[in-house]
C-alpha beads as a LAMMPS data file, in Angstrom:
LAMMPS data file: protein, C-alpha beads

277 atoms
276 bonds

1 atom types
1 bond types

-500.0 500.0 xlo xhi
-500.0 500.0 ylo yhi
-500.0 500.0 zlo zhi

Masses

1 110.0

Atoms # bond

1 1 1 28.820 -42.158 -306.444
2 1 1 32.713 -42.189 -307.754
3 1 1 34.569 -39.195 -307.916
4 1 1 36.068 -40.332 -310.989
5 1 1 32.869 -38.572 -312.676
6 1 1 32.339 -35.950 -315.233
7 1 1 29.325 -33.595 -315.137
8 1 1 28.792 -31.373 -318.254
9 1 1 26.015 -29.047 -317.626
10 1 1 23.662 -26.557 -319.991
11 1 1 24.712 -23.583 -318.289
12 1 1 26.518 -22.002 -315.734
13 1 1 23.364 -21.548 -313.099
14 1 1 22.822 -25.018 -313.406
15 1 1 26.788 -25.505 -312.528
16 1 1 26.327 -23.772 -309.369
17 1 1 23.727 -25.582 -308.097
18 1 1 25.570 -28.901 -308.912
19 1 1 28.464 -27.549 -307.225
20 1 1 26.108 -27.119 -303.868
21 1 1 24.795 -30.471 -304.197
22 1 1 26.193 -34.018 -302.611
23 1 1 27.353 -35.079 -305.815
24 1 1 30.967 -35.110 -306.465
25 1 1 32.526 -35.395 -310.020
26 1 1 34.476 -32.920 -312.117
27 1 1 32.037 -30.205 -314.379
28 1 1 32.167 -29.146 -317.649
29 1 1 30.151 -25.922 -318.868
30 1 1 28.284 -26.175 -322.102
31 1 1 28.357 -22.264 -323.644
32 1 1 27.271 -22.579 -327.103
33 1 1 24.076 -22.035 -328.599
34 1 1 23.647 -24.062 -331.242
35 1 1 20.339 -23.233 -331.854
36 1 1 21.458 -20.045 -333.868
37 1 1 24.217 -19.574 -336.672
38 1 1 25.797 -21.409 -339.292
39 1 1 26.418 -24.967 -338.317
40 1 1 28.685 -28.246 -340.089
41 1 1 27.757 -31.286 -340.139
42 1 1 30.932 -32.364 -338.771
43 1 1 30.636 -30.604 -335.351
44 1 1 34.559 -31.170 -335.078
45 1 1 35.696 -29.702 -338.691
46 1 1 38.137 -26.596 -338.807
47 1 1 35.077 -25.066 -340.791
48 1 1 32.827 -25.684 -337.777
49 1 1 34.626 -23.872 -335.154
50 1 1 35.488 -21.053 -337.990
51 1 1 32.041 -20.545 -338.913
52 1 1 31.423 -20.392 -334.577
53 1 1 34.024 -18.012 -334.313
54 1 1 32.901 -15.728 -337.103
55 1 1 29.364 -15.900 -335.886
56 1 1 29.978 -14.841 -332.466
57 1 1 32.323 -12.055 -333.248
58 1 1 30.013 -10.380 -336.136
59 1 1 26.643 -10.946 -333.914
60 1 1 27.362 -10.709 -330.289
61 1 1 30.610 -8.930 -330.128
62 1 1 32.512 -11.684 -328.749
63 1 1 35.913 -11.770 -329.914
64 1 1 37.618 -15.180 -330.923
65 1 1 39.649 -15.428 -327.556
66 1 1 36.935 -14.806 -325.376
67 1 1 34.906 -17.378 -327.085
68 1 1 38.111 -19.742 -327.109
69 1 1 38.249 -19.305 -323.113
70 1 1 34.653 -19.517 -322.588
71 1 1 33.176 -22.135 -324.736
72 1 1 36.064 -24.181 -326.509
73 1 1 38.111 -24.745 -323.574
74 1 1 35.203 -26.290 -321.688
75 1 1 34.616 -28.517 -324.743
76 1 1 38.049 -29.700 -325.083
77 1 1 37.700 -31.375 -322.226
78 1 1 35.731 -34.088 -323.706
79 1 1 39.099 -35.241 -325.561
80 1 1 39.770 -36.532 -321.809
81 1 1 36.773 -38.767 -322.238
82 1 1 38.960 -42.049 -321.031
83 1 1 39.809 -40.556 -317.551
84 1 1 36.563 -41.081 -315.936
85 1 1 34.344 -43.980 -315.624
86 1 1 31.283 -42.118 -316.164
87 1 1 29.908 -38.783 -317.919
88 1 1 26.267 -37.083 -316.887
89 1 1 24.739 -34.647 -319.092
90 1 1 22.359 -32.484 -317.529
91 1 1 20.066 -30.311 -320.049
92 1 1 16.107 -29.383 -320.337
93 1 1 13.297 -29.862 -322.715
94 1 1 13.452 -26.791 -324.934
95 1 1 14.577 -25.763 -328.332
96 1 1 17.823 -24.059 -327.094
97 1 1 19.089 -27.028 -324.879
98 1 1 17.994 -29.946 -327.336
99 1 1 20.000 -28.817 -330.209
100 1 1 22.902 -28.084 -327.603
101 1 1 22.237 -31.661 -326.523
102 1 1 22.389 -33.330 -330.220
103 1 1 25.514 -31.482 -330.560
104 1 1 27.426 -32.576 -327.474
105 1 1 25.881 -36.458 -328.031
106 1 1 27.642 -36.255 -331.763
107 1 1 30.759 -34.613 -330.266
108 1 1 31.092 -37.270 -327.758
109 1 1 30.433 -40.325 -330.499
110 1 1 33.539 -38.690 -332.547
111 1 1 35.602 -39.623 -328.735
112 1 1 33.724 -42.865 -328.145
113 1 1 35.455 -44.989 -324.994
114 1 1 33.536 -48.211 -324.286
115 1 1 34.835 -48.219 -320.784
116 1 1 32.737 -44.943 -320.029
117 1 1 29.303 -44.863 -318.865
118 1 1 27.049 -42.192 -320.507
119 1 1 24.141 -41.315 -318.831
120 1 1 21.680 -37.901 -318.735
121 1 1 19.429 -36.229 -317.161
122 1 1 16.527 -34.283 -318.921
123 1 1 14.050 -32.533 -317.455
124 1 1 10.950 -30.763 -318.870
125 1 1 6.809 -31.401 -318.233
126 1 1 7.650 -35.341 -317.938
127 1 1 9.991 -34.601 -315.014
128 1 1 9.128 -35.368 -311.132
129 1 1 6.642 -33.432 -309.631
130 1 1 6.147 -31.215 -312.659
131 1 1 9.476 -29.270 -312.777
132 1 1 10.555 -27.921 -316.018
133 1 1 13.774 -26.708 -315.452
134 1 1 16.984 -27.637 -313.673
135 1 1 17.214 -24.077 -312.131
136 1 1 13.685 -25.383 -310.371
137 1 1 15.567 -27.987 -308.595
138 1 1 17.614 -27.683 -304.656
139 1 1 20.798 -28.918 -304.242
140 1 1 19.403 -31.574 -302.183
141 1 1 16.888 -32.899 -305.251
142 1 1 19.905 -33.407 -308.000
143 1 1 20.761 -36.513 -306.214
144 1 1 17.770 -37.457 -306.697
145 1 1 17.776 -36.927 -310.725
146 1 1 21.025 -38.847 -311.012
147 1 1 19.574 -41.766 -309.534
148 1 1 17.058 -41.564 -312.135
149 1 1 19.380 -40.845 -314.540
150 1 1 19.238 -42.413 -318.235
151 1 1 21.617 -45.171 -319.759
152 1 1 22.984 -43.837 -323.333
153 1 1 24.356 -46.280 -325.189
154 1 1 26.675 -46.238 -328.369
155 1 1 23.176 -46.515 -330.777
156 1 1 21.661 -43.912 -328.407
157 1 1 25.159 -41.672 -329.632
158 1 1 24.599 -42.755 -333.461
159 1 1 21.204 -41.692 -333.634
160 1 1 21.484 -38.477 -332.159
161 1 1 24.380 -37.741 -334.645
162 1 1 21.842 -38.653 -337.696
163 1 1 19.266 -36.065 -335.909
164 1 1 22.240 -33.657 -335.633
165 1 1 23.285 -34.011 -339.365
166 1 1 19.440 -33.236 -340.737
167 1 1 19.106 -30.236 -338.152
168 1 1 22.428 -28.822 -339.660
169 1 1 21.477 -29.112 -342.836
170 1 1 18.300 -27.043 -342.240
171 1 1 16.511 -28.080 -344.963
172 1 1 12.748 -27.623 -344.128
173 1 1 11.488 -31.121 -345.652
174 1 1 14.095 -32.849 -344.095
175 1 1 13.153 -31.780 -341.068
176 1 1 9.717 -32.955 -341.588
177 1 1 10.661 -36.238 -342.604
178 1 1 13.095 -37.028 -340.375
179 1 1 11.989 -39.176 -337.213
180 1 1 12.978 -37.547 -334.136
181 1 1 10.668 -39.265 -332.039
182 1 1 11.485 -42.785 -332.759
183 1 1 14.427 -43.138 -330.080
184 1 1 12.599 -42.843 -326.618
185 1 1 15.742 -41.918 -324.281
186 1 1 15.088 -38.293 -326.101
187 1 1 11.375 -37.659 -325.313
188 1 1 11.398 -33.777 -325.829
189 1 1 13.142 -33.805 -328.876
190 1 1 10.540 -33.642 -331.533
191 1 1 8.496 -31.071 -330.003
192 1 1 11.799 -28.894 -330.425
193 1 1 12.325 -29.521 -333.748
194 1 1 8.484 -29.101 -334.607
195 1 1 9.081 -25.356 -332.709
196 1 1 12.414 -24.771 -334.894
197 1 1 9.987 -25.429 -337.802
198 1 1 7.863 -22.701 -336.790
199 1 1 11.217 -20.786 -337.234
200 1 1 11.072 -21.289 -341.115
201 1 1 9.534 -18.128 -342.531
202 1 1 6.215 -18.271 -344.042
203 1 1 4.535 -16.144 -347.094
204 1 1 4.949 -12.984 -345.464
205 1 1 9.203 -13.511 -344.984
206 1 1 8.498 -13.782 -341.343
207 1 1 8.447 -16.927 -338.716
208 1 1 6.323 -17.194 -335.363
209 1 1 8.899 -15.151 -333.318
210 1 1 9.139 -12.186 -336.051
211 1 1 5.299 -12.270 -336.308
212 1 1 5.109 -12.306 -332.206
213 1 1 7.309 -9.748 -332.149
214 1 1 5.468 -7.370 -334.343
215 1 1 2.571 -8.412 -333.170
216 1 1 3.060 -7.165 -329.482
217 1 1 4.373 -3.826 -330.767
218 1 1 0.947 -3.380 -332.548
219 1 1 -1.040 -3.985 -329.976
220 1 1 0.955 -2.242 -326.486
221 1 1 2.538 0.748 -325.810
222 1 1 6.003 -0.766 -325.064
223 1 1 9.518 0.056 -324.093
224 1 1 12.529 -2.454 -324.873
225 1 1 12.501 -3.807 -321.553
226 1 1 8.497 -4.284 -321.675
227 1 1 9.049 -5.844 -325.030
228 1 1 11.483 -8.786 -324.047
229 1 1 9.429 -9.210 -320.750
230 1 1 6.423 -10.129 -322.708
231 1 1 8.125 -11.954 -325.376
232 1 1 10.016 -13.994 -322.485
233 1 1 6.329 -14.804 -321.045
234 1 1 4.742 -15.597 -324.361
235 1 1 7.835 -18.267 -324.550
236 1 1 7.388 -19.843 -321.401
237 1 1 3.892 -20.327 -321.453
238 1 1 3.081 -20.899 -325.122
239 1 1 6.188 -22.189 -326.728
240 1 1 9.495 -24.267 -326.124
241 1 1 12.010 -22.133 -327.282
242 1 1 13.974 -21.485 -324.415
243 1 1 15.808 -18.281 -326.024
244 1 1 17.742 -15.949 -323.782
245 1 1 17.494 -11.924 -323.866
246 1 1 20.321 -11.357 -326.069
247 1 1 18.396 -13.672 -329.034
248 1 1 15.085 -11.660 -328.711
249 1 1 17.273 -8.434 -328.624
250 1 1 18.660 -9.348 -332.101
251 1 1 15.415 -10.342 -333.348
252 1 1 13.709 -7.177 -332.206
253 1 1 16.832 -5.358 -334.082
254 1 1 16.738 -7.003 -337.182
255 1 1 12.653 -5.987 -337.571
256 1 1 13.851 -2.242 -337.367
257 1 1 12.192 -1.662 -340.686
258 1 1 8.609 -2.194 -339.380
259 1 1 8.401 -0.317 -336.757
260 1 1 9.675 3.095 -334.899
261 1 1 10.670 4.184 -331.696
262 1 1 8.986 7.414 -330.263
263 1 1 10.127 8.420 -326.686
264 1 1 11.619 5.043 -325.386
265 1 1 7.802 3.518 -326.945
266 1 1 7.690 1.007 -330.119
267 1 1 5.341 2.138 -332.372
268 1 1 4.068 -0.544 -335.780
269 1 1 4.466 1.437 -338.637
270 1 1 3.129 1.397 -342.360
271 1 1 4.939 -1.448 -343.705
272 1 1 4.867 -3.629 -340.310
273 1 1 1.054 -3.183 -340.584
274 1 1 0.817 -4.569 -344.044
275 1 1 3.120 -7.511 -342.931
276 1 1 0.499 -8.395 -340.075
277 1 1 -2.689 -7.800 -342.413

Bonds

1 1 1 2
2 1 2 3
3 1 3 4
4 1 4 5
5 1 5 6
6 1 6 7
7 1 7 8
8 1 8 9
9 1 9 10
10 1 10 11
11 1 11 12
12 1 12 13
13 1 13 14
14 1 14 15
15 1 15 16
16 1 16 17
17 1 17 18
18 1 18 19
19 1 19 20
20 1 20 21
21 1 21 22
22 1 22 23
23 1 23 24
24 1 24 25
25 1 25 26
26 1 26 27
27 1 27 28
28 1 28 29
29 1 29 30
30 1 30 31
31 1 31 32
32 1 32 33
33 1 33 34
34 1 34 35
35 1 35 36
36 1 36 37
37 1 37 38
38 1 38 39
39 1 39 40
40 1 40 41
41 1 41 42
42 1 42 43
43 1 43 44
44 1 44 45
45 1 45 46
46 1 46 47
47 1 47 48
48 1 48 49
49 1 49 50
50 1 50 51
51 1 51 52
52 1 52 53
53 1 53 54
54 1 54 55
55 1 55 56
56 1 56 57
57 1 57 58
58 1 58 59
59 1 59 60
60 1 60 61
61 1 61 62
62 1 62 63
63 1 63 64
64 1 64 65
65 1 65 66
66 1 66 67
67 1 67 68
68 1 68 69
69 1 69 70
70 1 70 71
71 1 71 72
72 1 72 73
73 1 73 74
74 1 74 75
75 1 75 76
76 1 76 77
77 1 77 78
78 1 78 79
79 1 79 80
80 1 80 81
81 1 81 82
82 1 82 83
83 1 83 84
84 1 84 85
85 1 85 86
86 1 86 87
87 1 87 88
88 1 88 89
89 1 89 90
90 1 90 91
91 1 91 92
92 1 92 93
93 1 93 94
94 1 94 95
95 1 95 96
96 1 96 97
97 1 97 98
98 1 98 99
99 1 99 100
100 1 100 101
101 1 101 102
102 1 102 103
103 1 103 104
104 1 104 105
105 1 105 106
106 1 106 107
107 1 107 108
108 1 108 109
109 1 109 110
110 1 110 111
111 1 111 112
112 1 112 113
113 1 113 114
114 1 114 115
115 1 115 116
116 1 116 117
117 1 117 118
118 1 118 119
119 1 119 120
120 1 120 121
121 1 121 122
122 1 122 123
123 1 123 124
124 1 124 125
125 1 125 126
126 1 126 127
127 1 127 128
128 1 128 129
129 1 129 130
130 1 130 131
131 1 131 132
132 1 132 133
133 1 133 134
134 1 134 135
135 1 135 136
136 1 136 137
137 1 137 138
138 1 138 139
139 1 139 140
140 1 140 141
141 1 141 142
142 1 142 143
143 1 143 144
144 1 144 145
145 1 145 146
146 1 146 147
147 1 147 148
148 1 148 149
149 1 149 150
150 1 150 151
151 1 151 152
152 1 152 153
153 1 153 154
154 1 154 155
155 1 155 156
156 1 156 157
157 1 157 158
158 1 158 159
159 1 159 160
160 1 160 161
161 1 161 162
162 1 162 163
163 1 163 164
164 1 164 165
165 1 165 166
166 1 166 167
167 1 167 168
168 1 168 169
169 1 169 170
170 1 170 171
171 1 171 172
172 1 172 173
173 1 173 174
174 1 174 175
175 1 175 176
176 1 176 177
177 1 177 178
178 1 178 179
179 1 179 180
180 1 180 181
181 1 181 182
182 1 182 183
183 1 183 184
184 1 184 185
185 1 185 186
186 1 186 187
187 1 187 188
188 1 188 189
189 1 189 190
190 1 190 191
191 1 191 192
192 1 192 193
193 1 193 194
194 1 194 195
195 1 195 196
196 1 196 197
197 1 197 198
198 1 198 199
199 1 199 200
200 1 200 201
201 1 201 202
202 1 202 203
203 1 203 204
204 1 204 205
205 1 205 206
206 1 206 207
207 1 207 208
208 1 208 209
209 1 209 210
210 1 210 211
211 1 211 212
212 1 212 213
213 1 213 214
214 1 214 215
215 1 215 216
216 1 216 217
217 1 217 218
218 1 218 219
219 1 219 220
220 1 220 221
221 1 221 222
222 1 222 223
223 1 223 224
224 1 224 225
225 1 225 226
226 1 226 227
227 1 227 228
228 1 228 229
229 1 229 230
230 1 230 231
231 1 231 232
232 1 232 233
233 1 233 234
234 1 234 235
235 1 235 236
236 1 236 237
237 1 237 238
238 1 238 239
239 1 239 240
240 1 240 241
241 1 241 242
242 1 242 243
243 1 243 244
244 1 244 245
245 1 245 246
246 1 246 247
247 1 247 248
248 1 248 249
249 1 249 250
250 1 250 251
251 1 251 252
252 1 252 253
253 1 253 254
254 1 254 255
255 1 255 256
256 1 256 257
257 1 257 258
258 1 258 259
259 1 259 260
260 1 260 261
261 1 261 262
262 1 262 263
263 1 263 264
264 1 264 265
265 1 265 266
266 1 266 267
267 1 267 268
268 1 268 269
269 1 269 270
270 1 270 271
271 1 271 272
272 1 272 273
273 1 273 274
274 1 274 275
275 1 275 276
276 1 276 277
């Protein structure tokens, strides 16, 4: 493999494993989480980045300088795409990764260069040896993943852009009517979108994740740490969300009107019980 390769990875843990492998090239770490917060169809617009800055500052206390240094500085490497012969994307099956992948592919289309080879490594339940996460693979196995990478054409990038625009609009009926499964290069996308549809509130004004949080509180005596552990276990075994502690912690805090905390134990209150009944 040429050293003139840009590897775009789904997070710092993947970057660490890739750096230990025999694969050569340069690294770009994608640190955005496009499954949360306001979006715009044009992922490279001033409106898009202004909204993202504000969202992370308000919800995660990440300053604009920190967001620029950790996230945007990495993404700006895509502007130099013509310097590379090959770009390889390393992502996973879950909603968190699939939406980031759509956004990235759309961004790559904006800076498309016909002299660059675009390739994808995406792991999940259809992967070799039933390994679902990139962290399940050893540095030595990354070479095998690389050998089985998929070619991404300009038409694939255009499909991703169309899918991204549907997702960014975030209208339930459009999401349900668009065929996310038509492009076989992205076998995990339709299931990820199905999970996203479960994030829309039902008649109780709660979504699937919120109902799970209140149900766990109602039926078990849990501390915040225990509750997060239970949620992550449920997510891994029953869903394809792929969210982290910080996201679930924010969801729990958002549901404060429906529970009390008594000596570190979360207890459902009357409002919460009424919602679940």
